[in-house]
VOPAGU-2260 file (C-alpha; in pm, 1 decimal, decimal comma):
REM VOPAGU-2260
SITE   aa  ch    i         X         Y         Z
SITE  MET   A    0    1461,3   -1683,1   -3064,6
SITE  PRO   A    1    1192,7   -1471,1   -2890,6
SITE  LYS   A    2     840,9   -1612,0   -2896,2
SITE  TYR   A    3     700,7   -1275,7   -3009,6
SITE  ASN   A    4     839,7    -991,3   -3218,1
SITE  TYR   A    5     786,4    -754,3   -2923,7
SITE  ASP   A    6     721,6    -787,4   -2552,6
SITE  VAL   A    7     474,4    -498,2   -2564,9
SITE  ILE   A    8     295,2    -337,9   -2857,8
SITE  VAL   A    9     133,5      -2,2   -2784,3
SITE  ILE   A   10    -132,7     112,5   -3030,8
SITE  GLY   A   11    -172,1     490,2   -3027,9
SITE  GLY   A   12      87,9     766,8   -3013,2
SITE  GLY   A   13     -74,8    1018,7   -2782,5
SITE  VAL   A   14     -41,3    1104,6   -2413,7
SITE  ALA   A   15    -148,2     757,6   -2297,6
SITE  GLY   A   16      56,3     573,3   -2557,8
SITE  PHE   A   17     368,9     773,8   -2476,8
SITE  ALA   A   18     339,8     699,7   -2105,4
SITE  ALA   A   19     273,7     328,4   -2155,8
SITE  ALA   A   20     557,4     282,2   -2404,0
SITE  GLY   A   21     800,1     477,0   -2187,1
SITE  MET   A   22     715,4     274,1   -1878,1
SITE  ALA   A   23     757,6     -58,5   -2058,7
SITE  THR   A   24    1084,4      30,2   -2229,6
SITE  GLY   A   25    1215,0     178,4   -1904,8
SITE  ILE   A   26    1240,2    -166,9   -1750,8
SITE  GLY   A   27    1399,1    -320,9   -2056,8
SITE  LYS   A   28    1103,8    -453,9   -2255,0
SITE  ARG   A   29    1107,6    -464,2   -2635,5
SITE  VAL   A   30     841,8    -208,9   -2729,3
SITE  LEU   A   31     670,9    -114,3   -3054,2
SITE  LEU   A   32     456,7     198,8   -3074,7
SITE  ILE   A   33     210,3     212,9   -3364,6
SITE  GLU   A   34      50,0     544,0   -3460,4
SITE  LYS   A   35    -211,6     586,2   -3730,8
SITE  ASP   A   36    -141,6     949,0   -3816,7
SITE  ARG   A   37      87,0    1191,3   -3633,4
SITE  LEU   A   38     262,9    1157,0   -3300,2
SITE  GLY   A   39     114,2    1370,1   -3025,3
SITE  GLY   A   40    -242,9    1252,4   -2995,7
SITE  SER   A   41    -566,2    1444,1   -2976,9
SITE  CYS   A   42    -473,3    1642,8   -2665,9
SITE  ASN   A   43    -158,6    1795,1   -2811,1
SITE  LEU   A   44    -275,1    1826,2   -3170,8
SITE  HIS   A   45    -647,5    1898,5   -3154,4
SITE  THR   A   46    -784,8    1979,5   -2808,8
SITE  CYS   A   47    -582,0    2064,2   -2496,6
SITE  MET   A   48    -296,1    2264,2   -2645,3
SITE  PRO   A   49    -487,2    2442,4   -2925,9
SITE  THR   A   50    -768,3    2557,1   -2696,1
SITE  LYS   A   51    -525,0    2688,7   -2437,0
SITE  ALA   A   52    -338,3    2874,1   -2710,7
SITE  LEU   A   53    -667,9    3024,0   -2826,8
SITE  ILE   A   54    -747,7    3135,7   -2472,0
SITE  ARG   A   55    -400,0    3285,0   -2437,3
SITE  ALA   A   56    -453,4    3490,5   -2752,9
SITE  GLY   A   57    -785,9    3605,3   -2612,2
SITE  ILE   A   58    -629,6    3710,4   -2282,4
SITE  VAL   A   59    -366,3    3915,9   -2466,2
SITE  ARG   A   60    -635,6    4090,2   -2670,6
SITE  ASP   A   61    -843,5    4154,7   -2360,3
SITE  THR   A   62    -540,9    4305,2   -2185,7
SITE  LEU   A   63    -481,8    4540,3   -2478,4
SITE  VAL   A   64    -836,8    4674,2   -2463,8
SITE  SER   A   65    -822,6    4708,9   -2083,4
SITE  THR   A   66    -504,2    4909,8   -2036,9
SITE  GLU   A   67    -677,3    5204,0   -1869,1
SITE  LYS   A   68    -726,7    5009,8   -1545,4
SITE  PHE   A   69    -345,8    4998,6   -1518,6
SITE  GLY   A   70    -313,5    5372,2   -1576,8
SITE  LEU   A   71    -196,2    5332,2   -1935,6
SITE  GLY   A   72    -328,4    5545,5   -2219,2
SITE  PHE   A   73    -269,7    5294,4   -2498,7
SITE  SER   A   74    -530,7    5319,5   -2776,6
SITE  PRO   A   75    -487,0    5026,6   -3018,0
SITE  GLY   A   76    -779,7    5100,0   -3247,5
SITE  HIS   A   77    -867,6    4780,7   -3433,0
SITE  ILE   A   78    -708,0    4459,1   -3307,7
SITE  GLY   A   79    -709,7    4204,2   -3590,0
SITE  THR   A   80    -782,1    3843,1   -3500,0
SITE  ASP   A   81    -771,8    3676,2   -3842,2
SITE  LYS   A   82    -418,5    3545,0   -3783,3
SITE  VAL   A   83    -497,7    3387,9   -3445,9
SITE  PHE   A   84    -547,2    3043,8   -3596,8
SITE  ARG   A   85    -201,6    3068,6   -3755,3
SITE  TYR   A   86     -61,1    3127,9   -3407,9
SITE  VAL   A   87    -247,3    2820,4   -3281,0
SITE  THR   A   88    -100,0    2614,9   -3566,1
SITE  ARG   A   89     249,6    2736,1   -3471,7
SITE  VAL   A   90     189,7    2626,4   -3113,5
SITE  ILE   A   91      84,5    2280,3   -3231,0
SITE  ASP   A   92     395,5    2256,0   -3448,7
SITE  ASP   A   93     620,9    2369,5   -3163,1
SITE  VAL   A   94     468,6    2116,7   -2922,8
SITE  SER   A   95     500,8    1840,6   -3184,3
SITE  LYS   A   96     876,4    1897,7   -3197,7
SITE  LEU   A   97     895,5    1767,5   -2840,4
SITE  ASP   A   98     766,2    1425,4   -2950,8
SITE  THR   A   99     972,1    1324,7   -3253,0
SITE  VAL   A  100    1024,6     974,8   -3386,8
SITE  GLU   A  101    1395,1    1014,7   -3315,1
SITE  SER   A  102    1336,3    1096,3   -2948,2
SITE  PHE   A  103    1143,7     773,1   -2899,0
SITE  GLN   A  104    1394,5     569,0   -3094,4
SITE  GLU   A  105    1667,8     705,4   -2868,0
SITE  MET   A  106    1472,3     559,6   -2576,5
SITE  GLY   A  107    1474,8     221,2   -2748,1
SITE  ILE   A  108    1115,0     229,9   -2873,1
SITE  ASP   A  109    1041,6     120,2   -3228,5
SITE  ILE   A  110     790,8     337,9   -3416,2
SITE  LYS   A  111     568,4     229,3   -3703,2
SITE  PHE   A  112     291,1     424,1   -3874,6
SITE  GLY   A  113     -31,9     279,4   -4007,1
SITE  SER   A  114    -367,0     130,6   -3909,4
SITE  PRO   A  115    -322,4    -203,4   -3732,0
SITE  GLU   A  116    -594,5    -466,8   -3710,5
SITE  PHE   A  117    -594,4    -763,4   -3476,3
SITE  LEU   A  118    -561,7   -1110,9   -3625,1
SITE  ASP   A  119    -590,2   -1267,0   -3278,6
SITE  ASN   A  120    -496,6   -1160,7   -2927,0
SITE  HIS   A  121    -122,7   -1184,3   -3000,5
SITE  ARG   A  122     -97,3   -1061,7   -3360,5
SITE  VAL   A  123    -183,4    -752,7   -3561,2
SITE  ARG   A  124    -164,3    -691,2   -3933,6
SITE  LEU   A  125       9,3    -368,4   -4032,5
SITE  ASP   A  126      69,2    -277,6   -4396,5
SITE  GLY   A  127      20,3    -639,0   -4498,3
SITE  HIS   A  128     265,0    -776,8   -4242,3
SITE  SER   A  129     188,8    -974,9   -3927,4
SITE  ILE   A  130     350,6    -847,5   -3606,5
SITE  SER   A  131     327,7   -1040,4   -3280,7
SITE  GLY   A  132     337,1    -916,5   -2924,1
SITE  GLY   A  133     325,8   -1072,0   -2580,8
SITE  LYS   A  134     117,7    -788,1   -2439,5
SITE  PHE   A  135     -82,8    -514,4   -2608,3
SITE  ILE   A  136    -182,3    -173,9   -2473,4
SITE  ILE   A  137    -454,3       1,1   -2673,5
SITE  ALA   A  138    -437,3     380,0   -2645,4
SITE  THR   A  139    -605,9     496,3   -2965,0
SITE  GLY   A  140    -788,4     786,4   -2798,2
SITE  GLY   A  141   -1112,9     941,3   -2911,6
SITE  ARG   A  142   -1262,8    1197,1   -3146,2
SITE  PRO   A  143   -1542,7    1453,7   -3122,9
SITE  ALA   A  144   -1885,9    1299,5   -3075,9
SITE  GLU   A  145   -2159,7    1395,4   -3318,9
SITE  ILE   A  146   -2523,8    1474,7   -3262,7
SITE  GLU   A  147   -2791,2    1403,1   -3521,0
SITE  ILE   A  148   -2975,1    1734,0   -3525,6
SITE  ASN   A  149   -3221,0    1785,0   -3809,4
SITE  GLY   A  150   -3035,6    1946,8   -4097,2
SITE  TYR   A  151   -2689,6    1876,2   -3960,4
SITE  ARG   A  152   -2580,2    1714,6   -4287,8
SITE  ASP   A  153   -2669,6    2022,8   -4491,9
SITE  ALA   A  154   -2583,0    2311,5   -4258,8
SITE  PRO   A  155   -2214,5    2369,1   -4178,7
SITE  TYR   A  156   -2095,6    2314,2   -3824,2
SITE  LEU   A  157   -1758,4    2282,7   -3654,9
SITE  ASN   A  158   -1620,1    2050,8   -3388,4
SITE  ASN   A  159   -1326,4    2102,6   -3154,5
SITE  GLN   A  160   -1086,3    1982,9   -3423,4
SITE  THR   A  161   -1219,1    2144,1   -3741,3
SITE  VAL   A  162   -1266,6    2482,5   -3573,0
SITE  PHE   A  163    -891,9    2538,1   -3595,8
SITE  ASN   A  164    -906,3    2500,6   -3973,6
SITE  LEU   A  165   -1096,0    2829,3   -4011,3
SITE  ASP   A  166    -928,6    3084,6   -4237,8
SITE  LYS   A  167   -1058,7    3380,7   -4041,2
SITE  MET   A  168   -1236,8    3455,7   -3717,6
SITE  PRO   A  169   -1618,3    3465,0   -3737,6
SITE  ALA   A  170   -1800,7    3758,5   -3580,4
SITE  SER   A  171   -2041,7    3534,2   -3391,5
SITE  ILE   A  172   -2060,4    3172,4   -3282,4
SITE  ILE   A  173   -2312,8    2935,3   -3124,2
SITE  ILE   A  174   -2161,2    2661,0   -2908,4
SITE  ILE   A  175   -2369,6    2348,2   -2849,8
SITE  GLY   A  176   -2257,0    2195,1   -2521,2
SITE  GLY   A  177   -2192,8    2355,7   -2184,1
SITE  GLY   A  178   -1925,1    2118,4   -2061,2
SITE  PRO   A  179   -1554,8    2199,7   -2012,2
SITE  ALA   A  180   -1472,5    2213,5   -2385,0
SITE  GLY   A  181   -1773,2    2429,0   -2469,1
SITE  LEU   A  182   -1704,5    2674,7   -2187,7
SITE  GLU   A  183   -1335,5    2700,4   -2273,4
SITE  PHE   A  184   -1418,3    2785,0   -2633,7
SITE  ALA   A  185   -1688,8    3026,6   -2519,2
SITE  SER   A  186   -1446,0    3207,4   -2292,0
SITE  ALA   A  187   -1173,4    3220,6   -2558,5
SITE  PHE   A  188   -1400,1    3351,0   -2833,9
SITE  ASN   A  189   -1554,5    3605,2   -2598,1
SITE  LEU   A  190   -1208,2    3737,5   -2511,8
SITE  LEU   A  191   -1135,7    3760,2   -2883,6
SITE  GLY   A  192   -1437,5    3985,7   -2931,1
SITE  LEU   A  193   -1692,5    3743,0   -3075,9
SITE  GLU   A  194   -2062,6    3735,4   -2995,7
SITE  VAL   A  195   -2099,3    3400,4   -2815,5
SITE  THR   A  196   -2403,6    3189,7   -2727,8
SITE  VAL   A  197   -2382,6    2860,2   -2535,9
SITE  VAL   A  198   -2667,2    2607,2   -2559,5
SITE  GLU   A  199   -2677,9    2333,6   -2293,1
SITE  LEU   A  200   -2940,1    2060,7   -2254,5
SITE  ALA   A  201   -2884,8    2017,8   -1878,9
SITE  ASP   A  202   -3013,9    2264,6   -1622,6
SITE  THR   A  203   -2663,0    2389,8   -1551,3
SITE  ILE   A  204   -2326,1    2419,3   -1718,7
SITE  LEU   A  205   -2028,5    2216,2   -1592,8
SITE  THR   A  206   -2238,8    1952,6   -1419,0
SITE  ARG   A  207   -1941,2    1788,6   -1242,2
SITE  GLU   A  208   -1829,5    2107,1   -1070,0
SITE  ASP   A  209   -1905,0    2270,1    -735,3
SITE  GLY   A  210   -2245,0    2438,4    -758,4
SITE  GLU   A  211   -2142,4    2759,6    -582,4
SITE  LEU   A  212   -1844,7    2814,5    -811,5
SITE  VAL   A  213   -2043,5    2725,8   -1123,7
SITE  THR   A  214   -2300,2    2990,5   -1029,1
SITE  MET   A  215   -2021,1    3244,9    -983,1
SITE  LEU   A  216   -1854,9    3154,0   -1312,6
SITE  SER   A  217   -2182,3    3154,8   -1505,1
SITE  GLY   A  218   -2264,7    3501,2   -1371,8
SITE  HIS   A  219   -1917,4    3628,5   -1456,7
SITE  LEU   A  220   -1929,3    3496,3   -1813,8
SITE  THR   A  221   -2277,1    3641,6   -1857,9
SITE  GLU   A  222   -2152,3    3981,1   -1739,3
SITE  ARG   A  223   -1878,8    3958,1   -2000,4
SITE  GLY   A  224   -2145,8    3919,7   -2268,2
SITE  ILE   A  225   -2171,8    3543,7   -2318,6
SITE  LYS   A  226   -2531,5    3428,7   -2358,2
SITE  ILE   A  227   -2583,7    3098,6   -2173,8
SITE  LEU   A  228   -2900,5    2900,0   -2243,0
SITE  THR   A  229   -2935,1    2602,6   -2008,3
SITE  GLY   A  230   -3223,0    2356,8   -2024,8
SITE  HIS   A  231   -3240,9    2401,7   -2402,5
SITE  LYS   A  232   -3251,6    2123,5   -2660,1
SITE  SER   A  233   -3097,1    2176,8   -3002,5
SITE  LEU   A  234   -3357,3    2081,5   -3263,8
SITE  LYS   A  235   -3254,6    2190,5   -3611,7
SITE  LEU   A  236   -2966,8    2344,9   -3805,0
SITE  LYS   A  237   -3032,8    2551,8   -4115,3
SITE  LYS   A  238   -2811,7    2746,2   -4352,7
SITE  ALA   A  239   -2935,1    3105,2   -4400,8
SITE  GLY   A  240   -2710,4    3290,5   -4643,7
SITE  ALA   A  241   -2379,6    3364,3   -4473,6
SITE  MET   A  242   -2529,7    3267,3   -4138,2
SITE  THR   A  243   -2629,1    2939,8   -3972,5
SITE  GLN   A  244   -2951,6    2915,4   -3774,8
SITE  LEU   A  245   -3013,3    2683,4   -3481,6
SITE  GLU   A  246   -3362,0    2611,7   -3355,6
SITE  VAL   A  247   -3371,1    2542,6   -2980,8
SITE  GLN   A  248   -3645,9    2444,7   -2739,6
SITE  ASN   A  249   -3664,0    2511,9   -2366,0
SITE  LYS   A  250   -3807,7    2283,1   -2097,1
SITE  ALA   A  251   -4149,0    2448,0   -2130,4
SITE  GLY   A  252   -4161,3    2349,8   -2497,8
SITE  ALA   A  253   -4115,1    2700,2   -2638,9
SITE  SER   A  254   -3893,0    2720,6   -2947,3
SITE  SER   A  255   -3669,2    3002,8   -3067,6
SITE  ILE   A  256   -3418,5    3062,2   -3346,6
SITE  LEU   A  257   -3054,7    3151,4   -3282,7
SITE  GLU   A  258   -2829,0    3280,0   -3559,4
SITE  ALA   A  259   -2452,8    3311,8   -3594,3
SITE  GLU   A  260   -2174,7    3296,4   -3850,5
SITE  ALA   A  261   -2052,4    2966,4   -3705,8
SITE  VAL   A  262   -2184,7    2676,7   -3497,9
SITE  LEU   A  263   -1947,0    2469,9   -3284,4
SITE  LEU   A  264   -2039,4    2126,9   -3149,1
SITE  THR   A  265   -1878,3    2027,9   -2814,0
SITE  ILE   A  266   -2085,8    1743,2   -2673,7
SITE  GLY   A  267   -1815,4    1498,4   -2570,5
SITE  ARG   A  268   -1601,8    1233,6   -2734,9
SITE  GLN   A  269   -1637,4     888,0   -2885,1
SITE  PRO   A  270   -1373,6     611,2   -2887,0
SITE  ASN   A  271   -1143,6     534,4   -3179,3
SITE  ILE   A  272   -1203,9     160,8   -3212,5
SITE  GLU   A  273   -1308,4     125,1   -3576,2
SITE  GLY   A  274   -1084,9     -96,7   -3787,1
SITE  LEU   A  275    -902,7    -256,6   -3493,0
SITE  ASN   A  276   -1094,1    -585,5   -3528,9
SITE  LEU   A  277   -1128,4    -608,3   -3151,4
SITE  ASP   A  278   -1360,8    -906,5   -3184,0
SITE  LYS   A  279   -1076,8   -1109,3   -3336,1
SITE  ALA   A  280    -871,0   -1040,0   -3023,8
SITE  GLY   A  281   -1155,9   -1118,2   -2784,6
SITE  VAL   A  282   -1174,6    -759,3   -2659,0
SITE  LYS   A  283   -1518,8    -645,8   -2544,2
SITE  TYR   A  284   -1638,4    -290,3   -2600,2
SITE  THR   A  285   -1946,5     -69,8   -2604,9
SITE  GLY   A  286   -2036,2     254,5   -2777,0
SITE  LYS   A  287   -1862,4     436,5   -2490,7
SITE  GLY   A  288   -1532,8     255,4   -2530,3
SITE  ILE   A  289   -1329,0     -54,2   -2454,2
SITE  THR   A  290   -1436,8    -228,7   -2135,1
SITE  VAL   A  291   -1157,6    -254,2   -1875,9
SITE  ASN   A  292   -1129,2    -357,8   -1512,3
SITE  GLN   A  293    -949,9    -161,3   -1240,1
SITE  ARG   A  294    -616,3    -292,2   -1364,9
SITE  GLN   A  295    -694,0    -153,8   -1713,4
SITE  LYS   A  296    -714,8    -510,6   -1843,4
SITE  THR   A  297    -964,3    -589,3   -2118,2
SITE  SER   A  298   -1158,1    -912,8   -2161,4
SITE  ALA   A  299    -846,7   -1051,9   -2333,4
SITE  ASP   A  300    -595,4   -1153,6   -2067,7
SITE  ASN   A  301    -290,2   -1005,4   -2241,5
SITE  ILE   A  302    -449,7    -686,1   -2373,7
SITE  TYR   A  303    -488,1    -361,9   -2179,9
SITE  ALA   A  304    -648,9     -30,6   -2271,3
SITE  CYS   A  305    -610,2     322,4   -2138,9
SITE  GLY   A  306    -704,4     680,8   -2212,5
SITE  ASP   A  307   -1002,3     818,9   -2401,7
SITE  VAL   A  308   -1065,1     488,4   -2578,3
SITE  THR   A  309   -1196,7     348,8   -2248,0
SITE  GLY   A  310   -1448,9     632,1   -2208,3
SITE  ILE   A  311   -1340,8     691,6   -1845,8
SITE  TYR   A  312   -1312,5    1064,7   -1762,8
SITE  GLN   A  313   -1137,4    1134,2   -2096,5
SITE  MET   A  314    -876,6    1383,0   -1979,1
SITE  ALA   A  315    -503,6    1393,6   -2048,5
SITE  ALA   A  316    -411,5    1353,1   -1681,4
SITE  THR   A  317    -639,7    1050,6   -1652,1
SITE  SER   A  318    -502,9     902,9   -1973,3
SITE  GLU   A  319    -145,3     920,8   -1850,2
SITE  TYR   A  320    -240,8     776,7   -1511,6
SITE  GLN   A  321    -432,0     487,8   -1669,3
SITE  ALA   A  322    -141,3     422,9   -1905,2
SITE  LEU   A  323     101,5     382,3   -1616,9
SITE  VAL   A  324    -139,5     145,2   -1442,1
SITE  ALA   A  325    -183,1     -53,6   -1764,2
SITE  ALA   A  326     189,8     -71,2   -1837,5
SITE  ASN   A  327     278,0    -169,0   -1482,0
SITE  ASN   A  328      27,1    -451,3   -1484,8
SITE  ALA   A  329     126,0    -562,8   -1834,1
SITE  VAL   A  330     498,9    -590,1   -1766,1
SITE  ILE   A  331     505,3    -642,3   -1387,0
SITE  PRO   A  332     185,7    -842,6   -1323,8
SITE  LEU   A  333     279,9    -920,4    -962,8
SITE  LEU   A  334     213,1    -554,8    -875,8
SITE  LYS   A  335    -158,9    -588,8    -951,3
SITE  GLN   A  336    -195,1    -211,2    -948,8
SITE  LYS   A  337    -549,9     -74,0    -958,3
SITE  ALA   A  338    -669,0     257,9   -1096,0
SITE  ASP   A  339    -801,4     481,2    -818,3
SITE  TYR   A  340    -956,8     810,3    -922,5
SITE  LYS   A  341   -1004,3     971,4    -581,0
SITE  HIS   A  342    -702,5    1196,1    -634,4
SITE  LEU   A  343    -787,3    1309,6    -987,1
SITE  ILE   A  344    -731,9    1675,9   -1058,3
SITE  TRP   A  345    -855,3    1873,1   -1356,9
SITE  VAL   A  346    -897,4    2230,7   -1471,0
SITE  THR   A  347   -1158,6    2394,9   -1689,8
SITE  PHE   A  348    -955,5    2664,6   -1862,4
SITE  THR   A  349   -1214,7    2935,9   -1878,8
SITE  GLU   A  350   -1113,6    3289,9   -1791,9
SITE  PRO   A  351   -1080,2    3272,1   -1501,7
SITE  PRO   A  352   -1000,0    2900,3   -1475,2
SITE  LEU   A  353   -1179,8    2654,8   -1246,8
SITE  ALA   A  354    -965,2    2389,0   -1075,2
SITE  HIS   A  355   -1111,9    2074,6    -922,7
SITE  ALA   A  356    -962,7    1796,7    -709,6
SITE  GLY   A  357   -1156,0    1559,3    -487,3
SITE  LEU   A  358   -1504,5    1627,3    -358,5
SITE  THR   A  359   -1729,1    1923,0    -429,0
SITE  GLU   A  360   -1924,9    2068,7    -138,5
SITE  GLU   A  361   -2235,1    1880,2    -254,4
SITE  GLU   A  362   -2045,2    1549,7    -270,6
SITE  ALA   A  363   -1881,2    1607,5      67,7
SITE  ARG   A  364   -2214,5    1677,7     237,4
SITE  ALA   A  365   -2362,7    1366,4      77,8
SITE  LYS   A  366   -2074,1    1159,6     216,1
SITE  TYR   A  367   -2005,9    1321,4     554,2
SITE  GLY   A  368   -2327,5    1510,8     628,6
SITE  ASN   A  369   -2249,6    1830,3     815,5
SITE  ASN   A  370   -1934,1    1682,9     967,4
SITE  ILE   A  371   -1712,6    1886,9     738,8
SITE  ARG   A  372   -1517,1    2209,0     750,2
SITE  ILE   A  373   -1525,0    2440,6     449,4
SITE  TYR   A  374   -1259,8    2708,4     418,7
SITE  ARG   A  375   -1352,0    2982,0     172,4
SITE  TYR   A  376   -1114,0    3253,9      66,5
SITE  ASP   A  377   -1229,1    3532,6    -163,4
SITE  TYR   A  378    -986,8    3669,9    -421,7
SITE  LYS   A  379   -1090,2    4018,5    -309,0
SITE  SER   A  380    -881,0    3956,5       4,2
SITE  ILE   A  381    -565,9    3870,0    -192,5
SITE  ARG   A  382    -324,6    4160,3    -211,4
SITE  ARG   A  383    -156,3    4032,8    -528,2
SITE  ALA   A  384    -496,5    4006,3    -699,3
SITE  LYS   A  385    -576,7    4363,8    -595,3
SITE  MET   A  386    -248,7    4482,8    -742,7
SITE  GLU   A  387    -318,6    4304,6   -1071,7
SITE  GLN   A  388    -677,3    4435,3   -1086,4
SITE  ASN   A  389    -793,6    4074,8   -1108,1
SITE  ASP   A  390    -976,9    3998,8    -785,5
SITE  PHE   A  391   -1272,6    3791,8    -905,5
SITE  GLY   A  392   -1269,1    3440,8    -765,9
SITE  LEU   A  393   -1314,3    3210,2    -470,1
SITE  ALA   A  394   -1115,3    2921,2    -324,3
SITE  LYS   A  395   -1293,4    2645,5    -132,9
SITE  PHE   A  396   -1102,7    2381,8      61,4
SITE  ILE   A  397   -1328,2    2107,9     197,4
SITE  CYS   A  398   -1208,4    1907,8     497,4
SITE  THR   A  399   -1333,9    1647,8     739,5
SITE  LYS   A  400   -1383,2    1749,1    1101,9
SITE  ASN   A  401   -1030,8    1627,1    1179,1
SITE  PHE   A  402    -888,2    1863,2     913,4
SITE  LYS   A  403    -821,6    1601,8     643,6
SITE  LEU   A  404    -843,5    1772,4     305,0
SITE  VAL   A  405   -1093,9    1594,5      77,6
SITE  GLY   A  406   -1184,3    1861,1    -177,1
SITE  ILE   A  407   -1009,0    2147,0    -357,1
SITE  GLN   A  408   -1220,6    2384,3    -563,4
SITE  ILE   A  409   -1066,3    2708,3    -690,1
SITE  LEU   A  410   -1218,3    2959,7    -930,3
SITE  GLY   A  411    -988,3    3246,4   -1018,3
SITE  ASP   A  412    -659,0    3352,7   -1170,3
SITE  ARG   A  413    -375,1    3095,8   -1130,3
SITE  ALA   A  414    -623,2    2832,0   -1008,8
SITE  GLU   A  415    -458,8    2573,7   -1233,7
SITE  GLU   A  416    -128,6    2620,3   -1047,5
SITE  LEU   A  417    -257,5    2691,2    -696,8
SITE  ALA   A  418    -452,0    2366,2    -675,9
SITE  HIS   A  419    -139,3    2152,7    -698,7
SITE  GLU   A  420      17,0    2262,4    -369,4
SITE  ALA   A  421    -305,2    2174,1    -191,7
SITE  GLN   A  422    -321,6    1851,5    -394,5
SITE  VAL   A  423       6,6    1736,6    -237,8
SITE  VAL   A  424    -143,6    1785,7     108,8
SITE  LYS   A  425    -455,7    1596,0       4,2
SITE  VAL   A  426    -279,6    1301,7    -162,6
SITE  PHE   A  427     -44,1    1244,2     129,6
SITE  GLY   A  428    -321,7    1275,3     386,0
SITE  LYS   A  429    -173,9    1559,7     587,1
SITE  PRO   A  430    -401,8    1787,4     793,2
SITE  ILE   A  431    -470,7    2116,4     619,7
SITE  HIS   A  432    -345,1    2321,9     915,1
SITE  ARG   A  433       9,9    2199,2     847,4
SITE  LEU   A  434      20,9    2459,6     569,1
SITE  HIS   A  435      34,0    2722,8     844,3
SITE  PHE   A  436     400,2    2632,0     899,3
SITE  VAL   A  437     504,3    2655,5     531,6
SITE  PRO   A  438     660,9    2995,1     448,0
SITE  HIS   A  439     529,1    3149,1     125,3
SITE  ALA   A  440     675,8    3435,3     -77,6
SITE  TYR   A  441     488,2    3765,7     -52,4
SITE  PRO   A  442     296,9    3899,1    -238,4
SITE  THR   A  443     181,0    3591,6    -430,2
SITE  TYR   A  444    -147,2    3418,6    -499,9
SITE  ALA   A  445     -18,5    3111,8    -314,6
SITE  GLU   A  446      49,4    3319,4      -4,1
SITE  GLY   A  447    -288,0    3484,3     -43,6
SITE  ILE   A  448    -482,2    3158,2     -65,5
SITE  ILE   A  449    -286,3    2848,0      35,8
SITE  LYS   A  450    -106,7    3003,4     332,9
SITE  ARG   A  451    -411,6    3195,9     454,6
SITE  ILE   A  452    -636,8    2890,7     446,0
SITE  GLY   A  453    -364,2    2704,8     635,4
SITE  ASP   A  454    -366,1    2986,0     892,7
SITE  MET   A  455    -744,8    2970,4     926,1
SITE  ALA   A  456    -735,6    2594,5     975,1
SITE  TYR   A  457    -457,7    2625,0    1233,1
SITE  LEU   A  458    -663,9    2869,2    1438,5
SITE  ASP   A  459    -958,1    2628,4    1420,7
SITE  TRP   A  460    -733,6    2341,0    1523,5
SITE  MET   A  461    -611,3    2534,1    1827,8
SITE  SER   A  462    -965,9    2636,7    1916,2
SITE  SER   A  463   -1082,0    2275,2    1896,5
SITE  ASN   A  464    -795,9    2144,2    2110,3
SITE  PRO   A  465    -932,9    2098,6    2465,3
SITE  PHE   A  466    -593,5    2146,1    2630,5
SITE  ILE   A  467    -529,6    2475,0    2451,2
SITE  ARG   A  468    -881,4    2594,6    2532,5
SITE  LEU   A  469    -836,9    2505,7    2897,1
SITE  GLY   A  470    -498,6    2677,3    2912,4
SITE  LEU   A  471    -635,9    2997,5    2761,5
SITE  LYS   A  472    -921,1    2987,5    3008,9
SITE  ILE   A  473    -729,2    2936,6    3331,8
SITE  MET   A  474    -391,4    3100,6    3266,2
SITE  PRO   A  475    -371,6    3464,2    3377,5
SITE  GLY   A  476    -331,2    3716,6    3097,2
SITE  PHE   A  477    -459,7    3483,5    2823,9
SITE  ARG   A  478    -793,3    3460,5    2645,6
SITE  ASN   A  479    -929,0    3295,1    2332,2
SITE  ASN   A  480    -939,7    3567,6    2067,1
SITE  MET   A  481    -871,7    3337,8    1771,0
SITE  ALA   A  482   -1209,4    3396,8    1605,0
SITE  ALA   A  483   -1129,6    3766,8    1569,5
SITE  VAL   A  484    -788,7    3689,4    1421,2
SITE  LYS   A  485    -941,1    3438,5    1178,0
SITE  SER   A  486   -1193,8    3694,3    1054,8
SITE  LYS   A  487    -910,2    3930,6     958,0
SITE  LEU   A  488    -713,0    3677,9     751,2
């Protein structure tokens, strides 16, 4: 007779919960997955997938109104957007079909729905029944954070979940928050033809990103018609007929009134820990989330936590990574695996997108001083981008003096895909000039960026090699003309 009903109980059926449950059942453990609402989690149901679908709809609309640059005479007249949210709902439904109860049961994972609460560190109560587990992995995720602006209880506002419940598209929208979520929504709604204003308390948008690329992106979005107000505090919301007014104040103390049909709040996330009775299990937590060590272990020796509920980075890729660390340590404790975030990669899906892995230029200079190499490649030099009339962007690969890649920053079309080839080089510690020897199909964005930066680095590597320099200097008929070649790439 087993000591516990299950070897591992995973609480939360989102990205992190899926990964943890799959890892544990994969090595033969008896696993129960408990989900409060609907399988899929916040990323698939409320944030990641819906916002990308919204951006996709915006890109299609923008293409339709920009056909002349491709030599087409299409004149669509009015392009209706009121059914866009129905399309987003269809996307959510289609994605949900990939994560059915049956698919998990086929893997050997038991599924139960409800709101569990800990009785102690080995038992939870679910629907009036006690269920025991040897190890627990908490992956309950998070939800949109709220801000107590004067009048926020009386004036209507949206968050990144409720916005998709709109019946029709508003003509104008104010977005409070200039982080990744706020900028993605701003870009999507701008592409869909809305009047968009972004209000950010900090002095810049996207505070974690490379300063040079943020400046470029901010200028590009402004040129597209998005109004970006940085260094502005949101003071008061007020309903004004069919409109909503937002009073803001700049750093100098001057106030002004903004007005739009809708106000969207995107100021971060808060952990879903209510009702779990974590104190009964001996699990410590703060307002930011459950406290974990590098092994994703909580203050209770047999309980682990991962994903948004920990408050660490709060991205789908991070959630899955943490879940695998948590599951490995829970079921194979001898591994003692630690979470290491130096190889994190993320993308802000604006239009164009901004991909980020490793160090920004500012972070690299703080760590290495001027002992770095920065390879920049402008999209205006990419033949494929020229052909597609889409040549705004810049790629920055940041390396140590010995050509070790430590930072990947790409702003431009396909950035979300391009970054991954470079990420492989970075993770496995290969010198960037090794990309020079990798054939790439032509004409592609990868050939135009990844291969060309590899070529540039290879020329620098040859120029820095004392034996090659000496050979070019003393051998008849040879000379060092690599700088001229590099400038043409």
